[in-house]
C-alpha positions as CSV (number, residue, x, y, z in Angstrom):
1,M,-35.5,105.0,34.6
2,T,-31.8,104.6,35.3
3,R,-30.9,103.8,38.9
4,S,-28.3,106.0,40.6
5,A,-25.6,105.0,43.0
6,C,-22.8,106.6,45.0
7,L,-19.5,104.6,44.5
8,I,-17.0,105.1,47.3
9,F,-13.7,104.0,46.0
10,N,-10.5,103.6,48.0
11,P,-7.6,104.0,45.5
12,V,-4.9,102.5,47.9
13,A,-6.7,99.3,48.8
14,G,-5.3,95.9,48.0
15,Q,-2.3,95.0,45.9
16,G,-3.8,95.5,42.4
17,N,-3.9,98.3,39.9
18,S,-6.5,100.7,41.3
19,D,-6.9,102.6,38.0
20,Q,-7.6,99.4,36.2
21,D,-10.0,98.2,38.9
22,L,-11.9,101.4,38.6
23,A,-12.1,101.2,34.9
24,T,-13.5,97.7,35.1
25,I,-16.1,98.7,37.7
26,K,-17.2,101.7,35.5
27,N,-17.3,99.5,32.4
28,L,-19.6,97.0,34.2
29,L,-21.8,99.3,36.2
30,E,-22.2,102.5,34.1
31,P,-24.5,100.9,31.5
32,E,-26.9,100.1,34.4
33,L,-26.3,102.7,37.0
34,E,-25.7,106.5,37.1
35,L,-22.5,106.6,39.2
36,D,-21.4,109.4,41.5
37,I,-17.8,108.4,42.2
38,Q,-16.2,109.6,45.4
39,F,-12.6,108.8,46.4
40,T,-11.3,108.2,50.0
41,T,-8.2,110.0,51.0
42,E,-6.0,110.1,54.1
43,E,-8.2,113.0,55.3
44,V,-11.6,111.8,54.2
45,S,-12.8,108.3,55.2
46,G,-15.3,106.1,53.5
47,G,-17.6,106.6,56.5
48,E,-17.6,110.4,56.0
49,L,-18.3,110.0,52.3
50,A,-21.1,107.6,53.1
51,R,-22.7,109.8,55.7
52,K,-22.7,112.7,53.2
53,A,-24.3,110.4,50.6
54,V,-27.0,109.5,53.1
55,K,-27.7,113.2,53.7
56,N,-28.0,113.6,49.9
57,N,-30.6,110.9,49.7
58,A,-28.5,108.4,47.7
59,E,-30.5,105.5,46.3
60,M,-27.7,103.1,46.7
61,I,-24.1,103.2,48.1
62,I,-21.3,101.0,46.8
63,A,-18.1,100.5,48.7
64,S,-15.0,99.4,46.9
65,G,-11.9,98.8,49.0
66,G,-10.6,96.7,51.8
67,D,-12.5,95.7,55.0
68,G,-11.8,99.1,56.6
69,T,-13.5,100.9,53.7
70,V,-16.4,98.5,53.3
71,S,-17.1,98.4,57.1
72,A,-16.9,102.2,57.5
73,V,-19.4,102.6,54.7
74,A,-21.7,99.9,56.1
75,E,-21.6,101.4,59.5
76,A,-22.9,104.7,58.1
77,L,-25.9,102.8,56.6
78,V,-27.0,101.0,59.8
79,G,-30.6,102.0,60.5
80,T,-31.2,103.4,57.0
81,E,-33.0,101.7,54.1
82,I,-30.3,102.5,51.7
83,P,-28.8,99.3,50.2
84,L,-25.1,98.6,50.4
85,G,-23.2,97.1,47.5
86,A,-19.7,95.8,48.2
87,I,-16.8,95.3,45.7
88,A,-13.9,93.9,47.8
89,R,-10.3,94.8,46.9
90,G,-8.6,94.3,50.2
91,T,-6.4,91.8,52.1
92,A,-8.9,89.7,54.0
93,N,-12.2,90.8,52.5
94,A,-14.0,89.5,55.6
95,F,-17.3,91.4,55.1
96,V,-18.0,90.0,51.7
97,N,-16.8,86.5,52.6
98,A,-19.0,86.5,55.7
99,L,-22.1,87.4,53.6
100,D,-21.1,85.1,50.7
101,I,-20.8,88.1,48.3
102,P,-18.4,87.3,45.5
103,D,-14.9,88.8,46.0
104,S,-14.1,89.2,42.3
105,I,-14.9,92.6,40.8
106,E,-16.8,91.1,37.9
107,A,-19.0,88.9,40.0
108,A,-19.6,91.5,42.7
109,C,-20.7,94.0,40.0
110,Q,-23.2,91.4,38.7
111,V,-24.7,91.0,42.2
112,I,-25.1,94.8,42.3
113,I,-26.7,95.0,38.9
114,E,-29.2,92.2,39.7
115,G,-30.3,94.3,42.7
116,A,-31.4,91.5,45.1
117,T,-31.3,92.7,48.7
118,K,-31.4,91.1,52.1
119,K,-31.6,92.5,55.6
120,V,-28.8,91.5,57.9
121,D,-28.1,92.3,61.6
122,A,-25.7,94.9,62.8
123,G,-24.5,95.7,66.3
124,M,-23.4,98.5,68.6
125,C,-20.2,98.0,70.6
126,N,-19.6,100.7,73.2
127,G,-21.6,103.1,71.1
128,K,-19.8,102.3,67.8
129,P,-21.5,100.4,65.0
130,M,-20.4,96.8,64.6
131,I,-20.8,95.0,61.3
132,L,-18.6,91.9,61.8
133,L,-17.2,91.2,65.2
134,A,-15.4,92.4,68.3
135,G,-12.4,90.4,69.6
136,I,-11.0,90.5,73.1
137,G,-7.5,89.3,74.0
138,F,-5.7,87.1,71.5
139,E,-7.5,88.3,68.3
140,A,-7.0,92.0,69.2
141,D,-3.3,91.5,69.8
142,T,-3.0,89.6,66.5
143,V,-4.7,92.4,64.5
144,E,-2.6,95.1,66.2
145,D,0.6,93.3,65.4
146,A,-0.2,92.8,61.7
147,D,1.0,96.1,60.3
148,R,0.0,97.6,57.0
149,E,3.3,97.0,55.3
150,T,3.2,93.3,56.1
151,K,-0.4,93.0,55.0
152,N,0.4,94.6,51.7
153,R,3.3,92.3,51.2
154,L,1.9,89.0,52.5
155,G,-1.9,89.4,52.4
156,T,-3.8,87.2,54.8
157,L,-0.6,85.4,55.7
158,A,0.3,88.5,57.8
159,Y,-2.5,87.6,60.2
160,V,-1.4,84.0,60.4
161,L,2.2,84.9,61.2
162,S,1.1,87.5,63.7
163,G,-1.2,84.9,65.3
164,L,1.7,82.4,65.7
165,K,3.8,85.1,67.3
166,Q,1.0,85.9,69.8
167,L,0.7,82.2,70.8
168,R,4.0,82.7,72.7
169,E,2.1,85.0,75.2
170,F,-1.3,83.2,75.2
171,E,-2.2,83.9,78.8
172,K,-5.6,83.6,80.5
173,F,-7.5,86.5,82.1
174,E,-10.5,86.6,84.4
175,T,-13.7,87.2,82.5
176,T,-17.3,88.2,83.5
177,I,-19.8,87.7,80.8
178,E,-23.2,89.3,81.6
179,T,-26.3,88.7,79.5
180,K,-29.9,89.6,80.2
181,E,-30.5,86.2,81.7
182,R,-27.3,85.3,83.5
183,V,-23.8,86.1,84.7
184,I,-20.9,83.9,83.7
185,T,-17.4,84.0,85.2
186,V,-14.6,82.1,83.6
187,E,-10.9,82.3,82.8
188,A,-10.3,82.8,79.1
189,N,-7.5,83.5,76.6
190,A,-9.8,85.1,74.0
191,I,-13.4,86.0,73.5
192,T,-15.1,86.9,70.2
193,I,-18.5,88.5,69.8
194,A,-19.7,88.0,66.3
195,N,-22.5,89.5,64.3
196,A,-21.1,88.0,61.0
197,A,-17.8,86.3,60.4
198,P,-16.1,84.5,57.5
199,S,-14.5,81.1,58.1
200,T,-11.1,82.8,58.2
201,S,-12.1,84.6,61.5
202,V,-11.3,81.3,63.2
203,L,-11.9,82.4,66.8
204,A,-15.5,83.4,66.1
205,H,-16.6,79.9,65.1
206,G,-17.5,78.0,68.2
207,T,-21.1,77.7,67.0
208,A,-22.1,75.8,63.8
209,G,-22.0,78.9,61.6
210,V,-22.3,82.5,62.7
211,I,-25.9,83.6,61.6
212,Y,-26.0,87.2,60.4
213,D,-29.7,87.7,60.3
214,D,-31.2,86.0,63.4
215,G,-31.2,88.9,65.8
216,L,-28.5,87.3,68.0
217,L,-24.7,87.6,68.7
218,D,-22.5,84.5,68.6
219,I,-20.0,84.5,71.4
220,T,-17.0,82.1,71.4
221,I,-14.9,81.6,74.5
222,I,-11.4,80.2,74.2
223,A,-9.9,78.7,77.4
224,A,-6.6,77.0,76.4
225,E,-4.3,75.6,79.1
226,S,-1.1,75.8,77.0
227,R,0.3,77.0,73.7
228,T,0.0,73.5,72.4
229,N,-3.7,73.5,73.2
230,A,-4.1,76.9,71.6
231,I,-2.7,75.6,68.4
232,A,-5.0,72.6,68.5
233,I,-8.0,74.9,69.3
234,S,-7.2,77.1,66.2
235,Y,-7.0,74.0,64.0
236,H,-10.2,72.6,65.4
237,L,-12.1,75.9,64.9
238,L,-10.8,76.2,61.4
239,Q,-12.1,72.7,60.6
240,S,-15.5,73.3,62.3
241,A,-15.9,76.7,60.5
242,S,-15.1,75.1,57.1
243,N,-17.6,72.3,57.7
244,D,-20.3,74.5,59.5
245,E,-20.0,72.2,62.6
246,A,-20.1,73.3,66.2
247,A,-16.8,73.0,68.2
248,E,-16.4,69.9,70.3
249,R,-13.6,70.6,72.7
250,D,-13.7,71.1,76.4
251,D,-11.6,74.3,76.1
252,I,-14.1,76.0,73.7
253,G,-17.4,77.4,74.8
254,Y,-20.1,79.3,72.9
255,L,-23.4,81.0,73.5
256,R,-25.9,83.2,71.7
257,T,-27.6,86.4,73.0
258,N,-28.9,89.7,71.8
259,W,-27.0,91.8,74.4
260,V,-23.8,91.2,76.4
261,K,-21.4,93.0,78.7
262,I,-17.9,91.7,79.1
263,S,-15.4,92.7,81.8
264,T,-11.9,91.3,82.3
265,N,-9.2,91.5,84.9
266,P,-6.8,92.8,83.9
267,P,-8.3,94.9,81.1
268,Q,-7.8,93.5,77.6
269,K,-7.4,95.1,74.2
270,V,-10.5,95.1,72.0
271,V,-10.6,95.0,68.2
272,L,-13.8,96.1,66.5
273,D,-14.2,95.2,62.8
274,G,-10.5,95.1,62.3
275,E,-9.6,98.3,64.3
276,I,-8.3,98.6,67.9
277,I,-10.8,100.7,69.8
278,G,-9.5,100.5,73.4
279,K,-9.8,98.0,76.2
280,T,-12.5,96.2,78.1
281,P,-15.2,96.5,79.5
282,I,-17.5,96.5,76.4
283,E,-21.2,96.3,75.9
284,V,-22.5,94.9,72.6
285,E,-26.1,94.9,71.4
286,C,-27.5,93.4,68.3
287,I,-29.6,95.6,65.9
288,P,-31.8,93.0,64.2
289,Q,-32.0,93.6,60.4
290,G,-30.2,96.9,60.8
291,L,-28.5,96.9,57.4
292,T,-29.7,96.3,53.9
293,V,-27.1,94.6,51.6
294,L,-27.0,93.7,47.9
295,A,-26.1,90.0,48.2
296,P,-27.0,86.5,47.2
297,V,-29.7,84.8,49.3
298,E,-28.4,81.9,51.4
299,P,-30.1,79.0,53.1
300,E,-31.0,79.4,56.8
301,I,-28.5,77.9,59.3
302,Q,-29.3,76.7,62.8
303,A,-26.9,77.1,65.8
304,E,-26.8,76.3,69.5
305,E,-24.7,77.0,72.5
306,K,-22.4,75.0,74.8
307,I,-20.5,76.6,77.8
308,E,-21.2,74.5,80.9
309,H,-18.2,72.2,80.4
310,L,-15.5,75.0,80.6
311,S,-13.0,74.4,83.4
312,G,-13.8,76.6,86.5
313,I,-16.8,78.2,84.9
314,K,-19.6,79.7,87.1
315,I,-23.0,80.6,85.8
316,E,-25.6,82.5,87.8
317,P,-29.2,83.6,86.8
318,K,-29.9,87.3,86.9
């Protein structure tokens, strides 16, 4: 019996030829799957199309577009048993890179055809589904500053240039991090709460690899004293992320928990899965194995935490 799938396709994603991309996808998938192709528009988002497909009891939902499209579709599937296939055609392709899904159309379609699934964690951030991460401070400012025109023209370099620009105003803010076990107060420049993150999401990688199926959130705290230190931190985190090694600097801290509340003074902007959603405070809770994904199976990674060394930090039990 032929399997069926709803393909949610964003025709304006990426820098390639969308008609050619769709033709390639159809050529690869239609011999194996009965496709119901739905197109996103300015008025109709991938999330809306995915929710409609869920109501129509879709067997499988495939998202093809950039991070915004893939994340929106994934968010609609949290808590369901419907598997998500991802064919990335965007600028950063953070979701597929975080889960080690191939980012070429041909290889991604092959993963979908093979049909191997795995359960990965999801999260809820201030009542909104979180697939990748929430960033406070520096990362939120960087994402907000990287406009669509620049991303289309320069790709991931747009984020790098925006990040360098933000370093000029890399100021600390008072932070309270509350978990179920303790309350931490510290001055920070940036905080990232990650459920899953590719190596390019540099500020998420204090731990030795963000584990996306362990039922825990990975929190990285950046406490740079100067712009020079901030640049050194970014380089160090890039290296540690590439090598799956934990950060070893006195101005980087990290911990792991299944629930966290973060408040700041003054309030800071928050980016959730690539979109600005407002300002702190935020509450984030992990939803263990909340999403089923068509993806290659990867070996288990172990991680730890390290926060006590941060300058001026205060940790109290609850």
